[in-house]
MARDRENVO-318145 format. One record per residue (C-alpha): x, y, z; residue in one letter; residue number from 0. Coordinates in steps of 0.05 Angstrom, whole numbers. Layout:
east = X north = Y up = Z r = A k = NUM;
...
***
This chain:
east = 18 north = -388 up = -360 r = M k = 0;
east = -38 north = -422 up = -322 r = R k = 1;
east = -63 north = -380 up = -272 r = I k = 2;
east = -118 north = -394 up = -217 r = L k = 3;
east = -151 north = -350 up = -185 r = F k = 4;
east = -180 north = -371 up = -116 r = L k = 5;
east = -205 north = -314 up = -75 r = S k = 6;
east = -296 north = -306 up = -61 r = Y k = 7;
east = -288 north = -231 up = -96 r = A k = 8;
east = -315 north = -254 up = -164 r = Y k = 9;
east = -390 north = -252 up = -190 r = P k = 10;
east = -436 north = -309 up = -184 r = N k = 11;
east = -502 north = -324 up = -191 r = A k = 12;
east = -532 north = -290 up = -129 r = G k = 13;
east = -483 north = -230 up = -134 r = Q k = 14;
east = -470 north = -218 up = -207 r = P k = 15;
east = -443 north = -144 up = -188 r = Q k = 16;
east = -400 north = -180 up = -138 r = L k = 17;
east = -318 north = -152 up = -151 r = A k = 18;
east = -327 north = -138 up = -218 r = T k = 19;
east = -253 north = -104 up = -222 r = F k = 20;
east = -229 north = -176 up = -219 r = N k = 21;
east = -273 north = -202 up = -274 r = R k = 22;
east = -249 north = -138 up = -306 r = T k = 23;
east = -176 north = -164 up = -290 r = M k = 24;
east = -187 north = -244 up = -298 r = L k = 25;
east = -207 north = -218 up = -376 r = A k = 26;
east = -149 north = -178 up = -380 r = A k = 27;
east = -115 north = -231 up = -367 r = L k = 28;
east = -149 north = -292 up = -397 r = S k = 29;
east = -132 north = -258 up = -461 r = A k = 30;
east = -52 north = -283 up = -451 r = V k = 31;
east = -69 north = -332 up = -393 r = H k = 32;
east = -103 north = -399 up = -390 r = E k = 33;
east = -131 north = -377 up = -324 r = V k = 34;
east = -187 north = -420 up = -275 r = R k = 35;
east = -227 north = -395 up = -215 r = V k = 36;
east = -250 north = -422 up = -153 r = V k = 37;
east = -298 north = -372 up = -126 r = A k = 38;
east = -320 north = -402 up = -48 r = P k = 39;
east = -390 north = -370 up = -33 r = V k = 40;
east = -417 north = -368 up = 34 r = P k = 41;
east = -460 north = -428 up = 46 r = F k = 42;
east = -529 north = -386 up = 54 r = L k = 43;
east = -517 north = -358 up = -6 r = Q k = 44;
east = -502 north = -425 up = -39 r = A k = 45;
east = -552 north = -446 up = -22 r = W k = 46;
east = -607 north = -399 up = -55 r = R k = 47;
east = -571 north = -398 up = -102 r = H k = 48;
east = -531 north = -454 up = -131 r = P k = 49;
east = -493 north = -456 up = -187 r = P k = 50;
east = -517 north = -490 up = -243 r = Q k = 51;
east = -484 north = -565 up = -260 r = P k = 52;
east = -440 north = -543 up = -319 r = T k = 53;
east = -407 north = -486 up = -281 r = G k = 54;
east = -430 north = -421 up = -278 r = D k = 55;
east = -390 north = -379 up = -339 r = R k = 56;
east = -380 north = -307 up = -317 r = I k = 57;
east = -329 north = -302 up = -374 r = L k = 58;
east = -338 north = -356 up = -419 r = S k = 59;
east = -264 north = -371 up = -439 r = N k = 60;
east = -260 north = -383 up = -358 r = V k = 61;
east = -286 north = -429 up = -323 r = A k = 62;
east = -306 north = -423 up = -250 r = A k = 63;
east = -323 north = -467 up = -192 r = E k = 64;
east = -367 north = -443 up = -131 r = Y k = 65;
east = -362 north = -495 up = -81 r = P k = 66;
east = -390 north = -474 up = -19 r = A k = 67;
east = -361 north = -449 up = 41 r = F k = 68;
east = -379 north = -466 up = 116 r = Y k = 69;
east = -357 north = -426 up = 174 r = Y k = 70;
east = -398 north = -401 up = 242 r = P k = 71;
east = -429 north = -332 up = 226 r = P k = 72;
east = -394 north = -272 up = 259 r = K k = 73;
east = -354 north = -314 up = 311 r = L k = 74;
east = -281 north = -337 up = 310 r = C k = 75;
east = -266 north = -297 up = 250 r = R k = 76;
east = -184 north = -311 up = 257 r = E k = 77;
east = -200 north = -381 up = 243 r = L k = 78;
east = -241 north = -376 up = 175 r = Y k = 79;
east = -183 north = -396 up = 140 r = D k = 80;
east = -187 north = -463 up = 173 r = D k = 81;
east = -254 north = -470 up = 149 r = F k = 82;
east = -251 north = -447 up = 88 r = L k = 83;
east = -201 north = -494 up = 76 r = W k = 84;
east = -243 north = -554 up = 102 r = W k = 85;
east = -301 north = -530 up = 64 r = S k = 86;
east = -257 north = -525 up = -9 r = I k = 87;
east = -195 north = -567 up = -3 r = R k = 88;
east = -237 north = -616 up = -47 r = S k = 89;
east = -248 north = -571 up = -102 r = V k = 90;
east = -179 north = -535 up = -97 r = V k = 91;
east = -140 north = -602 up = -94 r = R k = 92;
east = -171 north = -637 up = -155 r = R k = 93;
east = -168 north = -560 up = -197 r = T k = 94;
east = -89 north = -563 up = -192 r = I k = 95;
east = -87 north = -631 up = -195 r = A k = 96;
east = -132 north = -625 up = -269 r = E k = 97;
east = -112 north = -548 up = -297 r = F k = 98;
east = -36 north = -553 up = -264 r = Q k = 99;
east = -24 north = -484 up = -243 r = P k = 100;
east = 36 north = -449 up = -246 r = E k = 101;
east = 14 north = -390 up = -198 r = I k = 102;
east = -44 north = -386 up = -146 r = I k = 103;
east = -54 north = -313 up = -143 r = L k = 104;
east = -109 north = -294 up = -89 r = S k = 105;
east = -150 north = -222 up = -75 r = Y k = 106;
east = -152 north = -202 up = -2 r = W k = 107;
east = -111 north = -227 up = 56 r = A k = 108;
east = -153 north = -269 up = 101 r = H k = 109;
east = -192 north = -315 up = 90 r = P k = 110;
east = -169 north = -325 up = 23 r = D k = 111;
east = -99 north = -313 up = 20 r = G k = 112;
east = -87 north = -356 up = 67 r = T k = 113;
east = -119 north = -418 up = 41 r = V k = 114;
east = -90 north = -396 up = -26 r = A k = 115;
east = -21 north = -400 up = 9 r = V k = 116;
east = -28 north = -464 up = 47 r = R k = 117;
east = -59 north = -496 up = -22 r = A k = 118;
east = 3 north = -467 up = -58 r = A k = 119;
east = 56 north = -500 up = -13 r = E k = 120;
east = 27 north = -561 up = -9 r = E k = 121;
east = 26 north = -569 up = -89 r = A k = 122;
east = 88 north = -525 up = -95 r = D k = 123;
east = 74 north = -475 up = -133 r = I k = 124;
east = 81 north = -402 up = -118 r = P k = 125;
east = 19 north = -359 up = -96 r = A k = 126;
east = 13 north = -284 up = -112 r = V k = 127;
east = -43 north = -244 up = -52 r = I k = 128;
east = -78 north = -171 up = -77 r = M k = 129;
east = -95 north = -138 up = -22 r = V k = 130;
east = -142 north = -87 up = -40 r = G k = 131;
east = -144 north = -42 up = 30 r = G k = 132;
east = -191 north = -55 up = 93 r = S k = 133;
east = -164 north = -122 up = 95 r = D k = 134;
east = -94 north = -95 up = 113 r = V k = 135;
east = -120 north = -22 up = 146 r = L k = 136;
east = -181 north = -53 up = 181 r = L k = 137;
east = -176 north = -123 up = 195 r = L k = 138;
east = -100 north = -126 up = 199 r = G k = 139;
east = -91 north = -80 up = 248 r = R k = 140;
east = -97 north = -112 up = 314 r = T k = 141;
east = -124 north = -188 up = 348 r = G k = 142;
east = -106 north = -250 up = 333 r = R k = 143;
east = -132 north = -234 up = 258 r = R k = 144;
east = -75 north = -177 up = 250 r = R k = 145;
east = -30 north = -245 up = 262 r = D k = 146;
east = -58 north = -289 up = 214 r = V k = 147;
east = -48 north = -227 up = 156 r = I k = 148;
east = 10 north = -215 up = 170 r = L k = 149;
east = 35 north = -294 up = 171 r = K k = 150;
east = -2 north = -309 up = 106 r = T k = 151;
east = 29 north = -245 up = 80 r = L k = 152;
east = 106 north = -260 up = 94 r = S k = 153;
east = 95 north = -324 up = 63 r = R k = 154;
east = 60 north = -306 up = 1 r = A k = 155;
east = 120 north = -314 up = -55 r = A k = 156;
east = 88 north = -232 up = -77 r = A k = 157;
east = 51 north = -176 up = -50 r = V k = 158;
east = 7 north = -131 up = -90 r = I k = 159;
east = -27 north = -68 up = -69 r = A k = 160;
east = -71 north = -37 up = -110 r = V k = 161;
east = -40 north = 44 up = -79 r = S k = 162;
east = 34 north = 62 up = -59 r = Q k = 163;
east = 2 north = 75 up = 14 r = D k = 164;
east = -21 north = 9 up = 25 r = L k = 165;
east = 45 north = -19 up = 3 r = A k = 166;
east = 75 north = 37 up = 57 r = D k = 167;
east = 28 north = 17 up = 102 r = T k = 168;
east = 54 north = -71 up = 90 r = L k = 169;
east = 121 north = -46 up = 97 r = R k = 170;
east = 116 north = -7 up = 169 r = E k = 171;
east = 83 north = -82 up = 185 r = D k = 172;
east = 147 north = -108 up = 165 r = G k = 173;
east = 125 north = -148 up = 94 r = I k = 174;
east = 186 north = -142 up = 53 r = S k = 175;
east = 191 north = -94 up = -3 r = T k = 176;
east = 228 north = -135 up = -43 r = E k = 177;
east = 160 north = -175 up = -55 r = K k = 178;
east = 108 north = -117 up = -57 r = T k = 179;
east = 95 north = -87 up = -114 r = Y k = 180;
east = 43 north = -28 up = -131 r = V k = 181;
east = -15 north = -40 up = -193 r = V k = 182;
east = -69 north = -1 up = -195 r = P k = 183;
east = -134 north = -28 up = -225 r = R k = 184;
east = -140 north = -19 up = -290 r = G k = 185;
east = -206 north = 4 up = -317 r = I k = 186;
east = -241 north = -23 up = -378 r = D k = 187;
east = -238 north = 34 up = -424 r = H k = 188;
east = -278 north = 1 up = -478 r = T k = 189;
east = -341 north = 15 up = -430 r = V k = 190;
east = -324 north = 71 up = -379 r = F k = 191;
east = -311 north = 130 up = -420 r = H k = 192;
east = -338 north = 207 up = -424 r = P k = 193;
east = -400 north = 225 up = -461 r = G k = 194;
east = -451 north = 268 up = -464 r = D k = 195;
east = -486 north = 284 up = -396 r = R k = 196;
east = -547 north = 312 up = -422 r = A k = 197;
east = -555 north = 239 up = -468 r = T k = 198;
east = -542 north = 200 up = -405 r = A k = 199;
east = -592 north = 231 up = -371 r = R k = 200;
east = -647 north = 225 up = -416 r = Q k = 201;
east = -628 north = 149 up = -417 r = Q k = 202;
east = -633 north = 143 up = -339 r = L k = 203;
east = -695 north = 184 up = -327 r = G k = 204;
east = -664 north = 242 up = -295 r = L k = 205;
east = -683 north = 305 up = -273 r = P k = 206;
east = -638 north = 349 up = -320 r = L k = 207;
east = -649 north = 417 up = -282 r = D k = 208;
east = -622 north = 387 up = -217 r = R k = 209;
east = -551 north = 368 up = -191 r = P k = 210;
east = -542 north = 296 up = -189 r = V k = 211;
east = -510 north = 274 up = -138 r = V k = 212;
east = -484 north = 193 up = -139 r = V k = 213;
east = -462 north = 143 up = -86 r = G k = 214;
east = -435 north = 67 up = -112 r = V k = 215;
east = -418 north = 8 up = -71 r = G k = 216;
east = -446 north = -32 up = -25 r = R k = 217;
east = -494 north = -18 up = 40 r = L k = 218;
east = -441 north = -40 up = 90 r = V k = 219;
east = -407 north = -6 up = 152 r = D k = 220;
east = -337 north = 7 up = 122 r = V k = 221;
east = -382 north = 45 up = 70 r = K k = 222;
east = -405 north = 95 up = 126 r = D k = 223;
east = -464 north = 115 up = 81 r = W k = 224;
east = -502 north = 152 up = 144 r = P k = 225;
east = -446 north = 206 up = 130 r = T k = 226;
east = -470 north = 218 up = 60 r = W k = 227;
east = -546 north = 217 up = 79 r = I k = 228;
east = -526 north = 268 up = 125 r = A k = 229;
east = -486 north = 311 up = 78 r = A k = 230;
east = -546 north = 301 up = 33 r = C k = 231;
east = -584 north = 335 up = 82 r = G k = 232;
east = -537 north = 392 up = 86 r = E k = 233;
east = -539 north = 405 up = 21 r = L k = 234;
east = -616 north = 421 up = 27 r = R k = 235;
east = -608 north = 462 up = 96 r = Q k = 236;
east = -557 north = 498 up = 43 r = R k = 237;
east = -622 north = 520 up = 2 r = G k = 238;
east = -597 north = 469 up = -53 r = G k = 239;
east = -642 north = 413 up = -86 r = N k = 240;
east = -600 north = 352 up = -97 r = P k = 241;
east = -627 north = 289 up = -138 r = A k = 242;
east = -590 north = 240 up = -99 r = C k = 243;
east = -572 north = 172 up = -118 r = Y k = 244;
east = -563 north = 112 up = -82 r = V k = 245;
east = -531 north = 52 up = -122 r = L k = 246;
east = -507 north = -7 up = -94 r = G k = 247;
east = -553 north = -57 up = -46 r = S k = 248;
east = -540 north = -95 up = 26 r = G k = 249;
east = -552 north = -118 up = 94 r = P k = 250;
east = -555 north = -32 up = 123 r = L k = 251;
east = -611 north = -20 up = 57 r = E k = 252;
east = -659 north = -26 up = 121 r = T k = 253;
east = -629 north = 21 up = 174 r = P k = 254;
east = -599 north = 74 up = 115 r = L k = 255;
east = -677 north = 84 up = 87 r = R k = 256;
east = -705 north = 86 up = 158 r = R k = 257;
east = -646 north = 149 up = 168 r = Q k = 258;
east = -675 north = 183 up = 103 r = I k = 259;
east = -752 north = 179 up = 126 r = A k = 260;
east = -736 north = 202 up = 191 r = E k = 261;
east = -695 north = 259 up = 164 r = S k = 262;
east = -740 north = 280 up = 120 r = G k = 263;
east = -704 north = 264 up = 57 r = L k = 264;
east = -745 north = 218 up = 14 r = T k = 265;
east = -752 north = 269 up = -40 r = D k = 266;
east = -684 north = 280 up = -56 r = I k = 267;
east = -648 north = 219 up = -37 r = V k = 268;
east = -666 north = 154 up = -80 r = E k = 269;
east = -645 north = 76 up = -83 r = F k = 270;
east = -630 north = 48 up = -154 r = R k = 271;
east = -598 north = -7 up = -123 r = G k = 272;
east = -536 north = -54 up = -158 r = S k = 273;
east = -518 north = -33 up = -235 r = Q k = 274;
east = -489 north = -70 up = -284 r = S k = 275;
east = -416 north = -43 up = -314 r = Q k = 276;
east = -454 north = -8 up = -373 r = L k = 277;
east = -510 north = 16 up = -334 r = Q k = 278;
east = -456 north = 45 up = -286 r = L k = 279;
east = -422 north = 78 up = -336 r = A k = 280;
east = -491 north = 118 up = -354 r = Q k = 281;
east = -484 north = 136 up = -286 r = W k = 282;
east = -422 north = 169 up = -281 r = Y k = 283;
east = -429 north = 208 up = -346 r = R k = 284;
east = -506 north = 231 up = -313 r = A k = 285;
east = -478 north = 255 up = -253 r = A k = 286;
east = -448 north = 318 up = -228 r = D k = 287;
east = -405 north = 284 up = -171 r = V k = 288;
east = -394 north = 218 up = -154 r = T k = 289;
east = -387 north = 226 up = -79 r = V k = 290;
east = -351 north = 174 up = -25 r = L k = 291;
east = -352 north = 166 up = 57 r = S k = 292;
east = -314 north = 121 up = 64 r = S k = 293;
east = -282 north = 113 up = 122 r = R k = 294;
east = -223 north = 65 up = 94 r = S k = 295;
east = -208 north = 46 up = 20 r = E k = 296;
east = -143 north = 20 up = -25 r = G k = 297;
east = -157 north = 60 up = -91 r = V k = 298;
east = -232 north = 60 up = -98 r = P k = 299;
east = -261 north = 28 up = -169 r = N k = 300;
east = -319 north = 70 up = -172 r = V k = 301;
east = -269 north = 137 up = -168 r = L k = 302;
east = -225 north = 100 up = -217 r = L k = 303;
east = -301 north = 85 up = -272 r = E k = 304;
east = -317 north = 161 up = -240 r = T k = 305;
east = -253 north = 189 up = -279 r = M k = 306;
east = -254 north = 149 up = -339 r = A k = 307;
east = -318 north = 172 up = -354 r = S k = 308;
east = -308 north = 232 up = -354 r = G k = 309;
east = -333 north = 255 up = -282 r = G k = 310;
east = -299 north = 279 up = -219 r = S k = 311;
east = -307 north = 263 up = -151 r = F k = 312;
east = -316 north = 279 up = -71 r = V k = 313;
east = -284 north = 230 up = -28 r = A k = 314;
east = -265 north = 224 up = 44 r = T k = 315;
east = -189 north = 227 up = 46 r = N k = 316;
east = -167 north = 152 up = 76 r = V k = 317;
east = -125 north = 106 up = 36 r = G k = 318;
east = -97 north = 111 up = -33 r = G k = 319;
east = -153 north = 167 up = -50 r = I k = 320;
east = -107 north = 217 up = -47 r = A k = 321;
east = -62 north = 186 up = -92 r = E k = 322;
east = -103 north = 192 up = -152 r = I k = 323;
east = -154 north = 253 up = -135 r = A k = 324;
east = -131 north = 324 up = -178 r = D k = 325;
east = -161 north = 381 up = -141 r = P k = 326;
east = -172 north = 430 up = -198 r = V k = 327;
east = -236 north = 370 up = -209 r = Y k = 328;
east = -240 north = 332 up = -140 r = D k = 329;
east = -244 north = 358 up = -61 r = R k = 330;
east = -226 north = 306 up = -3 r = L k = 331;
east = -248 north = 310 up = 69 r = V k = 332;
east = -232 north = 279 up = 139 r = P k = 333;
east = -279 north = 217 up = 145 r = P k = 334;
east = -351 north = 214 up = 194 r = A k = 335;
east = -364 north = 295 up = 173 r = Q k = 336;
east = -424 north = 306 up = 135 r = P k = 337;
east = -417 north = 375 up = 148 r = R k = 338;
east = -354 north = 378 up = 114 r = A k = 339;
east = -371 north = 337 up = 66 r = L k = 340;
east = -432 north = 375 up = 48 r = A k = 341;
east = -389 north = 428 up = 31 r = E k = 342;
east = -338 north = 403 up = -8 r = A k = 343;
east = -401 north = 372 up = -53 r = I k = 344;
east = -420 north = 450 up = -54 r = A k = 345;
east = -358 north = 469 up = -78 r = D k = 346;
east = -355 north = 426 up = -136 r = R k = 347;
east = -418 north = 448 up = -157 r = L k = 348;
east = -399 north = 520 up = -156 r = Q k = 349;
east = -335 north = 503 up = -199 r = H k = 350;
east = -343 north = 455 up = -250 r = V k = 351;
east = -273 north = 447 up = -285 r = P k = 352;
east = -253 north = 486 up = -349 r = P k = 353;
east = -261 north = 443 up = -412 r = E k = 354;
east = -197 north = 412 up = -439 r = G k = 355;
east = -143 north = 404 up = -384 r = L k = 356;
east = -116 north = 342 up = -366 r = T k = 357;
east = -124 north = 305 up = -296 r = R k = 358;
east = -52 north = 286 up = -258 r = R k = 359;
east = -63 north = 220 up = -264 r = F k = 360;
east = -114 north = 181 up = -311 r = E k = 361;
east = -131 north = 100 up = -300 r = P k = 362;
east = -102 north = 55 up = -336 r = A k = 363;
east = -127 north = 7 up = -382 r = S k = 364;
east = -140 north = -66 up = -357 r = S k = 365;
east = -88 north = -94 up = -419 r = L k = 366;
east = -32 north = -47 up = -383 r = T k = 367;
east = -44 north = -72 up = -314 r = A k = 368;
east = -48 north = -142 up = -337 r = A k = 369;
east = 15 north = -132 up = -372 r = R k = 370;
east = 45 north = -108 up = -307 r = K k = 371;
east = 20 north = -168 up = -269 r = L k = 372;
east = 48 north = -217 up = -325 r = T k = 373;
east = 114 north = -181 up = -310 r = E k = 374;
east = 101 north = -199 up = -232 r = I k = 375;
east = 79 north = -270 up = -243 r = F k = 376;
east = 139 north = -284 up = -283 r = Q k = 377;
east = 193 north = -272 up = -248 r = H k = 378;
east = 153 north = -311 up = -191 r = V k = 379;
east = 156 north = -370 up = -215 r = R k = 380;
east = 216 north = -366 up = -240 r = H k = 381;
east = 246 north = -341 up = -171 r = E k = 382;
east = 205 north = -357 up = -99 r = A k = 383;
east = 219 north = -411 up = -67 r = E k = 384;
east = 154 north = -428 up = -27 r = P k = 385;
east = 168 north = -443 up = 49 r = V k = 386;
east = 124 north = -499 up = 70 r = T k = 387;
east = 94 north = -484 up = 137 r = T k = 388;
east = 66 north = -534 up = 186 r = Q k = 389;
east = 4 north = -496 up = 210 r = K k = 390;
east = -19 north = -510 up = 285 r = S k = 391;
east = -91 north = -508 up = 313 r = W k = 392;
east = -107 north = -440 up = 351 r = K k = 393;
east = -165 north = -432 up = 402 r = P k = 394;
east = -238 north = -405 up = 377 r = C k = 395;
east = -231 north = -339 up = 417 r = L k = 396;
east = -308 north = -310 up = 407 r = T k = 397;
***
């Protein structure tokens, strides 16, 4: 099958660690299918990191194009699908004409999914949209953007959710259960697998005599890093001496560094920046616990990778996280409560799971996930009948 993946959420020259879960998914799919990628890049980033004339191949067997996405920053977000379409339509049309895809697959409901549906309807082929969490759980809750997202998902031939919680939300929003599927993300077990903790710490240069707490993710609002940092401070106040590491980058790095300095935590909280997949696997193996303080999630890859690497986690009880948590290994707390988060971390550090137990949920391999996706694509290709809908102009509200 020929699959065109259309989404910003794919690694590029400026952000090589962006959405690596999609790279893993497409690597597995491309072992069986022909795959092409159109991954729009915000125009400011495209100027700083222009793609090579021959294209940047993140995967050796998958050609990718990175057209610039022009939009008014922070304004008229409900119209971002229009701006995205105007920015990339020539590239999308040319790719469809050359590649003749049988399915257009997109990740993130808006604007990516909306543009994918529009392109698919124009080419008379089905569109499948994967929703990851906050696109539905946050962006899709209120206002005009909610209307656009729900219309987009209703027009798609199939909608794939990464958790049952997310699928239930879609059902409550009126999206047909007949075209909604749950496919948890697959993990590359050749990268993420258990290993010796002491060896991992030595290779990363981490202390052997202190508990190691790891946080992984973009430094953005939805991840609620201030609560994560405050919880580290609570651990110190309880008499602990943890080594806490932030693995990620993003627009909030400066204010987060300021919070750490003002809280007197510079000796226990350290930024290590974005990490490659191989490096992350070592961090998970080295850590006593991975901590996630997000306000919204689907099923975070960070936690799936932690589990596959033999680790355990403390996380906020949001989205589909409860579906994968095991009370023997993991702890869940309400969001935005640093004291509760610190107490859960301390409890997890005190109660080490016995060896030899099997988790109640084990992350699937990327190949298993790819097989499930293939079944959906085959069904959609034979059964879906895309409906052409004329788009109307919407006023720009700021």
